[in-house]
C-alpha positions in Angstrom: 0.5 -9.2 -20.4 -1.4 -12.5 -19.9 -2.7 -13.8 -16.6 -0.2 -16.6 -16.8 2.5 -14.0 -16.5 0.5 -11.6 -14.2 0.0 -14.0 -11.3 3.7 -14.9 -10.7 4.4 -11.1 -10.9 1.7 -10.5 -8.3 3.4 -13.0 -6.1 6.7 -11.1 -6.6 5.0 -7.8 -5.9 3.6 -9.2 -2.6 7.0 -10.5 -1.7 8.6 -7.1 -2.2 5.8 -5.4 -0.2 6.5 -7.8 2.7 10.2 -7.1 2.5 9.4 -3.4 2.6 7.3 -3.9 5.7 10.1 -5.9 7.4 12.6 -3.2 6.6 10.3 -0.5 8.1 9.7 -2.7 11.1 13.5 -3.2 11.5 14.1 0.5 11.2 11.4 1.2 13.8 11.6 5.0 13.2 15.0 5.1 14.9 16.5 8.5 15.6 13.3 10.3 14.5 13.0 13.0 17.2 10.2 15.0 15.5 7.1 14.4 13.4 8.7 16.1 10.4 11.5 13.6 10.4 9.1 10.9 9.2 8.1 13.1 6.3 11.7 13.8 5.4 12.3 10.0 5.5 9.6 9.4 3.0 10.8 12.3 1.0 14.1 10.5 0.7 12.3 7.4 -0.5 10.6 9.5 -3.1 14.0 10.7 -4.3 15.1 7.0 -4.7 12.0 6.5 -6.8 12.9 9.5 -8.9 16.4 8.1 -9.7 15.1 4.6 -10.5 12.2 5.7 -12.6 14.3 8.3 -14.5 16.7 5.6 -15.5 13.8 3.2 -16.3 12.0 5.9 -18.3 15.2 6.7 -20.3 16.0 3.0 -21.0 12.6 2.3 -22.4 13.1 5.2 -24.8 10.9 7.8 -23.1 11.4 11.4 -24.2 8.3 13.1 -22.9 5.3 12.6 -20.7 1.8 13.2 -22.0 -0.4 15.8 -20.3 -2.8 13.1 -19.2 0.1 11.1 -17.5 1.3 14.3 -15.9 -2.1 15.0 -14.4 -2.4 11.4 -13.1 1.1 11.6 -11.7 0.3 14.8 -9.8 -2.9 13.3 -8.4 -1.1 10.1 -7.4 1.7 12.0 -5.8 -0.8 14.0 -3.7 -2.7 10.8 -2.7 0.6 9.1 -1.6 1.5 12.0 0.6 -2.1 12.2 2.0 -2.1 8.5 2.7 1.0 8.7 4.8 -0.2 11.8 6.7 -3.5 10.2 7.7 -1.8 6.9 8.5 0.7 8.6 10.8 -2.1 10.7 12.5 -4.4 7.7 13.0 -1.6 5.6 14.5 -0.6 8.5 16.8 -4.1 9.1 18.0 -5.2 5.5 18.6 -4.3 1.8 18.5 -1.8 0.8 15.8 -3.5 -2.6 15.3 -7.0 -1.1 14.6 -5.4 1.5 12.3 -3.6 -1.2 10.4 -6.8 -3.2 10.0 -8.7 -0.1 8.7 -5.9 0.7 6.2 -5.7 -2.9 5.0 -9.4 -3.1 4.4 -9.2 -0.2 1.9 -9.1 -3.0 -0.7 -12.9 -3.0 -0.5 -13.2 0.4 -2.0 -10.8 -0.4 -4.9 -12.4 -3.8 -5.5 -16.0 -2.6 -5.8 -14.9 0.5 -7.8 -13.3 -1.8 -10.3 -16.4 -4.0 -10.5 -18.6 -1.1 -11.4 -16.2 1.2 -13.3 -14.5 -1.3 -15.7 -17.0 -3.1 -15.4 -15.9 -6.5 -14.1 -17.9 -9.5 -13.0 -17.7 -10.7 -9.4 -18.7 -14.2 -8.4 -20.2 -15.5 -5.1 -16.9 -17.2 -4.3 -15.0 -13.8 -4.7 -17.5 -12.2 -2.3 -17.2 -15.0 0.1 -13.4 -14.8 -0.1 -13.5 -11.0 0.7 -15.7 -11.7 3.8 -13.3 -14.4 5.0 -10.3 -12.2 4.3 -11.8 -9.4 6.4 -12.3 -11.8 9.3 -8.7 -13.0 8.8 -7.3 -9.5 9.0 -9.4 -8.8 12.1 -7.9 -11.8 13.8 -4.3 -11.2 12.5 -4.0 -7.7 13.8 -5.7 -8.7 17.0 -7.2 -5.3 18.0 -8.4 -6.7 21.3 -4.9 -6.6 22.6 -5.1 -2.8 22.6 -6.7 -1.1 25.6 -6.3 2.4 24.2 -9.3 4.7 24.3 -10.8 5.5 20.9 -11.2 9.3 20.4 -13.3 11.3 17.9 -10.0 12.5 16.3 -8.9 8.9 15.8 -12.1 8.0 14.0 -11.8 10.9 11.6 -8.1 10.2 10.9 -8.7 6.5 10.4 -11.7 7.1 8.1 -9.6 9.5 6.0 -6.7 6.9 6.1 -9.2 4.3 4.8 -10.4 6.6 2.0 -6.8 7.5 0.9 -5.9 3.8 0.8 -9.0 3.2 -1.4 -8.0 6.2 -3.6 -4.7 4.5 -4.5 -6.5 1.5 -6.0 -9.0 3.8 -7.8 -6.2 5.8 -9.4 -4.7 2.5 -10.7 -8.0 1.5 -12.4 -8.8 4.9 -13.8 -5.3 5.4 -15.2 -5.5 1.9 -16.9 -8.6 3.1 -18.8 -7.2 6.5 -19.7 -5.5 7.5 -23.0 -2.2 7.5 -21.1 -2.5 3.9 -20.2 0.9 2.3 -20.6 2.9 5.4 -19.6 3.5 3.8 -16.2 7.1 5.1 -15.7 6.3 8.6 -16.8 3.3 8.8 -14.5 5.2 7.3 -11.5 8.2 9.6 -12.2 5.9 12.6 -12.0 4.2 11.2 -8.8 7.6 10.7 -7.2 8.6 14.3 -7.9 5.3 15.7 -6.6 5.4 13.4 -3.5 9.0 14.4 -2.7 8.2 18.1 -2.8 5.1 17.5 -0.6 6.8 15.3 1.9 9.6 17.9 2.5 7.2 20.8 2.6 4.8 18.9 5.0 7.8 18.0 7.2 8.8 21.6 7.5 5.3 22.8 8.2 4.5 20.1 10.8 7.6 21.0 12.8 7.0 24.7 12.4 3.4 24.5 13.7 4.5 22.2 16.6 7.4 24.4 17.3 10.0 21.6 16.8 13.5 21.8 15.5 14.2 21.6 11.7 13.5 18.0 10.4 16.6 15.9 9.5 17.6 12.8 7.6 20.3 11.2 9.7 23.0 8.8 8.5 21.4 5.9 10.3 18.4 6.3 8.1 20.1 6.4 4.7 20.5 2.6 4.2 16.8 2.1 5.0 15.8 4.9 2.7 17.7 3.3 -0.2 16.5 -0.2 0.4 12.9 0.8 1.1 13.0 3.1 -1.9 14.1 0.3 -4.2 11.7 -2.4 -3.0 8.7 -0.1 -2.7 9.3 1.4 -6.2 9.4 -2.1 -7.7 6.3 -3.5 -6.0 4.2 -0.4 -6.6 5.3 -0.2 -10.3 4.3 -3.9 -10.6 0.9 -3.2 -8.9 0.2 -0.4 -11.4 0.6 -2.7 -14.3 -1.0 -5.7 -12.7 -4.2 -3.9 -11.6 -4.9 -3.3 -15.3 -4.8 -7.0 -16.1 -6.0 -8.9 -13.0 -9.7 -8.5 -12.0 -10.2 -6.1 -9.1 -12.1 -8.8 -7.1 -8.9 -10.9 -7.1 -6.0 -8.4 -7.2 -6.8 -6.0 -4.4 -8.1 -8.5 -1.8 -5.3 -11.0 -2.5 -2.4 -8.5 -2.6 -3.5 -6.6 0.5 -4.6 -9.6 2.5 -1.5 -11.7 1.6 0.8 -8.8 2.6 -0.8 -8.5 6.1 -0.8 -12.2 6.6 2.8 -12.7 5.5 3.9 -9.7 7.5 2.4 -11.3 10.6 4.3 -14.5 9.8 7.6 -12.8 9.2 7.1 -11.0 12.5 7.2 -14.4 14.1 10.0 -15.8 12.0 12.5 -12.8 12.0 11.5 -10.6 14.9 10.5 -13.2 17.5 7.0 -11.8 17.8 4.6 -14.2 19.5 1.6 -15.4 17.6 -1.4 -16.4 19.7 -4.1 -18.9 18.7 -6.3 -16.2 17.4 -3.7 -14.9 15.0 -2.8 -18.4 13.8 -6.5 -19.0 13.2 -6.6 -15.7 11.3 -3.6 -16.8 9.1 -5.3 -20.1 8.2 -8.6 -18.4 7.4 -6.7 -15.8 5.3 -4.9 -18.5 3.3 -8.3 -20.2 2.6 -9.7 -16.8 1.6 -6.9 -16.1 -0.8 -7.3 -19.6 -2.4 -11.1 -19.1 -2.7 -10.7 -15.6 -4.2 -7.8 -16.5 -6.6 -9.4 -19.8 -7.8 -13.0 -18.5 -7.9 -13.4 -19.1 -11.7 -12.3 -22.8 -11.2 -14.7 -23.2 -8.2 -17.6 -21.7 -10.2 -17.0 -24.3 -12.9 -16.8 -27.1 -10.4 -20.1 -26.1 -8.7 -22.1 -24.9 -11.7 
């Protein structure tokens, strides 16, 4: 895959990730009476992944998955479930805005891992773009609006949420350099099976320990499970391929940053959420940061 093809596909991936965020926002955890319901909801999404990837795997002529791809799939499945667990706990223990910011900034881990692991070059403009993007995310999520008290538990859960988010990007890069590189569908199919099992088991255990009723997937959730399953499978499958082609210093900051910025904009357009001057400033800074990061090679030539 050439960069000429990769960048439009990255734009498509970002679009699908924003659609997924909008669907989840629209759903708003309706009819979820217990913590385990959320795990069952995501377990349902993993089943949609399994169906899509099984068909995709068969169509491309797949007959078996290599041991290496199986191992990566198991690890990725565990990371996905861990990521959701710590995301849920951090948002339950503290402000959603700050938790969102911390999760979004996990691109820093993946970016610098790619720089040293591959290794990849990183320019002054890409570093400047990352700094501006961090400022943009801080302004967009507007954590000052939250007056919640920050607890020690929240700090621990948020830090683990941050690490789990970075681990997703790391697994992309390590897999791309493994002898199973290219077995994207086989790896993701394995991950979807593992994550589905873990989501359902965690859902049962969470409710058991909190002495809640048996988790359920209600009819009102089915449409959202199907739609979120489709769009999330597509954009994550694209990300897996794209992360092997596009430099880390461009791919992770631009994809994560653009998703947060566009989600903020769509909140205004489709959900009548109000944007204050701080958030509008954040969006403008974010757009500038994405342009600087994405066009860093051209800028280096212009100023060298």
